[in-house]
N, C-alpha and C positions, 0 to 999 in steps of 0.2 A: 515422086518424091526425089529429092537430087541425093546422090552419094558424097559429093566433094562437102567439106567443112564451110558452111557459110555463115555469117551472121544474119539472124531474123529478129525481127521486132515483137515482142510479146505484149500484148494489151492486157493490164491487170484490172481488177476491182480496185474501187477507190481506196486509197491508203495501203494496199496490200502489195506493195512493191518488194519491201524488204521480206515479207513472209515468203513471197513467191521466190525470192534469189536464194533464200536459205533452204528452200525445198528442193529447188534444181541443183543445188551443189550437192545436197545430200543424196541425190537420184543420179549425181556423176556427170551433170550437164556444165557448161561454162559460163555462167551467166555474167553480165556486165550491168550495173545498176550506176549510173552516173549520177553522183550526188556532189552539192554545192553548200557551203555554209549558209545558213539563214539566220537571223536574230529574230527572238521570240520573248515575251513577256510570261512569265510563270511567277506565281506568288510575288510580285512587285519586283522580279528579278529581272535583267535581261540575260539571256542565254543565246549562246551561238549552238545551233544543231544542224546536223546534216538534213537537207532534203532532196528529193529527186530532181534532177536537173529537168526532167520529161515527167511530169505526174501522171501516174497510169501507166507508164510502159517501162520496160527493161530489154535488153537485149541478151541474145544467146547464142552461142556458137556451137555448131553441131552438124553433124552429117545426118540430116534427119530422114532416117528410114521411116517405113511407115509403123513399125514397133515402136521406135525412139519418139514419133510424132505422138502416138496415143500415149506413151509414157509422160510426155511432157505436159499433155492436156489433163493428164490424171492430178497434176499440182493443183492444190485449194488456192483460189484466188485468181486464177488464168480466165479471162474471158475468151481469148483466142489469139491465135498467131496471126499477124498481118499478112494479106495476100494480095495479089493482082487478080481477082477474077474467085470464083467459086472454088477450085481446086489446085491452083498454082501458087505454092508458097513464094514469096519475093524474098530474095537475099537483099541485104543493105549491103552496099560496097565496102569492102576493108578501109578504104581511104576515108570515108566517112566515119565510121567507128573510131579508127586512128585519129583523126582531127579530134573528135569528142575527148578520148582519152587523154590527148596532150592537153587540151583545154583545161580539163579538170585537173590534172597533174600540175598544171604551171601556176595554179594558186592566184590567178589574175580575177578580178571580178567578172561575173558573168550575169547577162541580164536575159530575160526572155525577149523575145522580138516576134513580131509578126512575121508569118510565112511569106516569102518572096517568089515569084517566078521569073521575075524579069530584074536585070540590073547587072552590072560589070564584074564577072567572075575575076577575083583577083586572089594571089598568092602571097602569103607573108614572107618577106625575105631576109630578115634578121631576128634575133632576139629567140626567146624560148618557144615561140610558134612558128619559127621558120620551116617553110614548106607547106603550112596549114592552107588550103584553098576555102574560099568562100565568096560571098557577094559584099562587095564595098557600098556602103551607104552613107553619102556625105552629112556630116553634122556641123560641123564649123571649118572654118580654112585649114586649120594645121592636123586636124583629127575627124576621125570618122568611125564609123561601126563597122567592124568584120562579122558579117551574118553568117553563119554555118548551119545549113537546113539539111534536114533529114526527109526527103520527098515522100517516103511511105506514110510518116506520121503525120506530115502536114503541119509539122512544128520546125521552129527555128530557134537558134541562140545568139545572141550579140555581145561583143566586147569591144571596147575603144581601143583603136589603133591608130599611129600616125600615119599621115598619108603618104608619107616618104618610106614608110616600112613595107607597103607592097608594092606590087607589081601586076598589071594587068596579064591574065594567062593568054 
C-alpha cells in the first residue's frame, strides 16, 4: 500500500454513493462525491435534486495503509477500490480530481459523454475553468465539447466550450 495521500476511486453499490460518503466522513476519511443538479418529476412537480456525476462511484483522499484500507472496506455499500491489477491500488491524478471539482463548482451545465481514448488534448485558457485540461470534440464551428475523462473509471463528462477558449496542450 502507498503511504502518501492520494485520490482513489471507490465503486459503490447502486444508489449508495451518499451512504458511503457519510460513512467514510464519519470514519475520518476525506470523500468527494461530485454531484450535479438534475430535474425529476415527483407528484406532478418538477424538482431539481443533486445526482452523482459518476453514478456508482465516489473518490476518497487518504494515505491508504493496510489498516486504513481494511477500515475503508468496512463501510456498507462499497463494492471495491478500483485498482490496476489484483493487488495494486491505482491513484487518480490530482489534476483530474481538481478539474472535476472546478467543473462542479462552476455551475455550468455538464453532460455524460462516451469515454474517449483518442483526440486532441486541450487546456481552457479563459473563464472559470481556466487551466482545466481535457479532450476537445468538435460539435459546430464556433463551439465544441470539452471532455474530461477519468481513465480508471472508464467514464467521461462533457461541457460546451467555445473553440477560441481552448488551446492545444
